N, C-alpha and C positions, 0 to 999 in steps of 0.2 A: 740638339736640346736647346741650348742656349740662345741660339739664333730664333728657334720657335717662342722664348720667351721674349726675346728683344723686339720680335716683328708683332707679337701681341701688344707689347709696352705701346710701340711707336702708333699702332691702331687704336689704342685707346687714347693716347695722347691727342691724335688730331682729330679725333671725335670732339674731346673736350676744348680743343683749340676752336673748331667750329661751333660750338655752343658759346664761346666765349662773346661775340659780337652781339648775338640776339640778347642774351641775358643782361649784356652791360645797356644796350638800347632800353629794352623794357623795363628795368631798374630805372633810368632816367625817367622815361615817360609817367611812370609810378610817382615819382618824387615831384615831378612836376603840377601833377595831377594832386597829389596832397598839398602842394604848396597853395596852388589856386583855392583847395577847398579850405585850407587853414585860415587863408586870407580873407577869402569870402563869408565863411561863417564867423568871423571876427574872433576866431580861436586864440587862447593865450596857455602860457604853461602855467600850470598851477603854481601857487604861491605857499611858502612855506605855513602860512597859517590854514589855506585851504586844505593841505597835508595831515596836519593837527587835527583840524576838525573831522577829517574823513576817518583818522585814527581813533578819534574819540568815540566816533558813531559806530565803528567796527566793534570796539572794546564793550559798548554798551550793547549790541546785538548778541554779542556771545557770554555776557554774563549769565552765571548760574541760575541767577535769581529770577531773569527773567523766564529762563527754562523753566523750573518750578510751575511757572503759572500759567503754562500751556494747558489748555483743555483739550479733551480728546476730541471736539469738533477741530481745532488749530491742527492739530497733527493729522487728523482726516483729511482736510483741506490741503495741507501740505503734500500728502502722500498722492493725493489728486492730481496737484500741480506736477508732480517730480513724475508720475507715470502717463500724462500728456507730453513733458518734454522727452522721456525716452521714444513714447512713439511716435513723435516728430523727428527724432533721429534715425528710427529704423525706417520711416517713411522716405528719409532724405537718403540714407544708404540704400533701398531699392530703386529710387529713382536714378542715382549716382551709377548702380551698376546696371541698370535698365533691365534687370531679371528679378523677379520675385524671391528666386533661390539664390542661395550663397555664391558665390566666388569660385569660378572653376579654376580650383587649385591641382597641381599635377601632383601625384604622389612622387615622395623622394627615393631616389634611387640609392641603393649601397652601393659604395665603391670599396672594392676591397684590394688593398695595395699588397703586392707581392714583395 
């Protein structure tokens, strides 16, 4: 029994070890591309002032007085936008599965231990 567990564990560790090199390589490539984009686009780390400005904008957006001033038309527009986003998500799921019907899930088999 323990030999079976040890063999299974060794098999899993060897598979993880085999994945290590491709993962490290792909991570390095992704970081290098990100550095190139960062420099090419002239990006910079946000300053404390920019963080404070963003925080103030968010606080104004979620202020209760602005929610009270919403009209039915504004709420309807927001609902349409939310429905569009949800539809795009669903279409993306269908494209990703390459199938209109859901994922092919195997039914769970119950194991009874004695």
